[in-house]
C-alpha positions, -999 to 999 in steps of 0.1 A, spaced: 251 -238 298 255 -269 277 288 -287 282 294 -290 245 298 -252 243 328 -234 258 336 -199 269 352 -181 239 333 -201 213 321 -181 183 284 -182 174 260 -167 148 225 -156 155 198 -157 128 165 -139 135 135 -163 136 107 -146 117 70 -156 118 51 -163 86 63 -176 53 68 -143 35 85 -127 65 112 -153 62 120 -146 26 113 -109 20 151 -104 23 182 -124 30 182 -133 67 205 -111 88 233 -130 106 248 -115 137 282 -126 150 288 -130 187 309 -149 212 302 -170 243 314 -150 274 302 -168 305 276 -191 320 244 -177 334 220 -190 360 196 -218 351 217 -231 323 216 -199 303 246 -181 289 260 -146 284 273 -137 249 286 -105 235 262 -80 219 267 -81 181 287 -53 165 283 -43 129 300 -14 112 315 -4 145 281 -1 161 266 -22 188 234 -39 176 210 -40 206 189 -72 200 156 -70 218 146 -90 249 120 -116 238 134 -120 203 142 -156 191 171 -167 170 187 -197 154 221 -200 171 249 -217 154 279 -224 176 315 -232 163 328 -254 191 353 -281 198 324 -305 194 318 -293 159 291 -271 145 260 -270 168 227 -254 163 196 -247 184 169 -220 190 175 -194 217 157 -164 231 171 -132 244 162 -129 280 183 -100 291 206 -71 281 234 -58 303 264 -35 303 295 -44 323 320 -15 321 326 -11 284 312 -45 275 276 -51 262 261 -85 270 231 -106 260 216 -133 281 204 -162 260 181 -190 270 181 -224 252 147 -231 237 156 -264 219 183 -291 223 216 -286 205 219 -306 173 251 -312 153 250 -295 119 263 -315 90 282 -293 66 277 -319 39 239 -311 39 248 -279 20 273 -293 -4 260 -286 -40 261 -314 -65 262 -303 -102 238 -325 -121 212 -326 -148 179 -340 -135 144 -335 -148 121 -317 -123 85 -306 -123 71 -278 -102 38 -261 -94 31 -227 -79 12 -227 -46 -15 -201 -48 -26 -179 -18 -54 -201 -5 -33 -232 -4 -3 -214 10 -24 -200 39 -35 -236 47 1 -247 47 13 -218 69 -15 -225 94 -9 -263 93 -45 -268 84 -51 -303 69 -66 -303 34 -70 -326 4 -45 -315 -22 -63 -336 -48 -89 -309 -48 -63 -283 -58 -56 -274 -95 -22 -291 -102 -7 -270 -130 28 -287 -132 56 -271 -152 88 -287 -164 123 -277 -154 158 -291 -151 180 -293 -120 215 -279 -125 226 -283 -89 212 -299 -58 220 -297 -21 203 -306 12 192 -270 14 178 -262 -20 180 -265 -58 192 -244 -87 171 -252 -119 162 -238 -152 127 -232 -167 113 -213 -197 91 -193 -173 100 -165 -150 88 -172 -114 83 -142 -91 106 -139 -61 93 -153 -29 68 -176 -47 61 -208 -28 65 -239 -50 60 -277 -47 87 -296 -66 90 -332 -76 121 -350 -89 135 -386 -88 167 -397 -73 184 -431 -73 194 -447 -39 211 -481 -44 189 -501 -68 158 -480 -59 143 -449 -74 128 -425 -49 103 -398 -58 110 -366 -39 83 -341 -31 92 -309 -14 80 -273 -8 104 -245 -15 106 -207 -18 120 -189 -49 150 -168 -38 162 -156 -71 153 -159 -109 174 -144 -136 176 -149 -174 203 -174 -183 234 -156 -197 238 -185 -222 202 -186 -233 178 -156 -229 148 -179 -235 153 -197 -201 155 -185 -165 180 -197 -139 162 -200 -106 173 -208 -71 150 -222 -44 153 -229 -7 135 -259 8 107 -250 32 97 -271 61 115 -302 47 114 -332 70 146 -348 81 140 -381 63 136 -364 29 167 -342 35 188 -372 45 177 -390 13 188 -361 -8 222 -358 10 227 -396 6 220 -394 -31 245 -365 -35 273 -384 -18 265 -417 -35 267 -398 -68 300 -382 -59 314 -415 -48 305 -431 -82 320 -402 -100 353 -405 -81 354 -442 -88 349 -437 -125 376 -410 -126 400 -432 -107 393 -460 -132 402 -438 -161 434 -426 -144 444 -462 -136 
């Protein structure tokens, strides 16, 4: 067991689904658990999740994203269930680490309220299949029917934006928007999945939509997070100046 994790630490398990639509057909289920003991070969024993007073018997072979709440901070990795056991009245899972532990920055999911122009296009089935299978293709051969929107809030995990068009849930999009980093303007391209779209309560002619980034690389995410915190810092400085 990794020395950054201790017995008694809480953890959450999120099922790893295969395929794009499988991941977004519904909100991912999160199972709460607790580290109970070390296991041979660096594995660990954790408690079987309990929901509604019932034990949830996760299956051997299933893979999960595991988020640990430890003294070292919030840590995340991928794990696989390699065994299920019962010890007296206690139900145990044996988990094997599949990836290295990485520290999770809570700030990645801080939402910045803002007003930024955005354009987006819907990824049709043929192109989506190529993306899912990681098959190289020339996107210049694709029909680029870009639509306009406006970002209302932004985080390292996704965007809330408005548009005059209703986008079906689970649609895969490509979005483009500009951010300022220092003296430079950076053009951000990202893929995202539509989680929710509702008519705006303030204007029935527009739709309030939420998207979650999909397969975003670390460099792009870090640029977005940096932009959010630079913007927040500038805002605090302006407010401090007014107060002073």
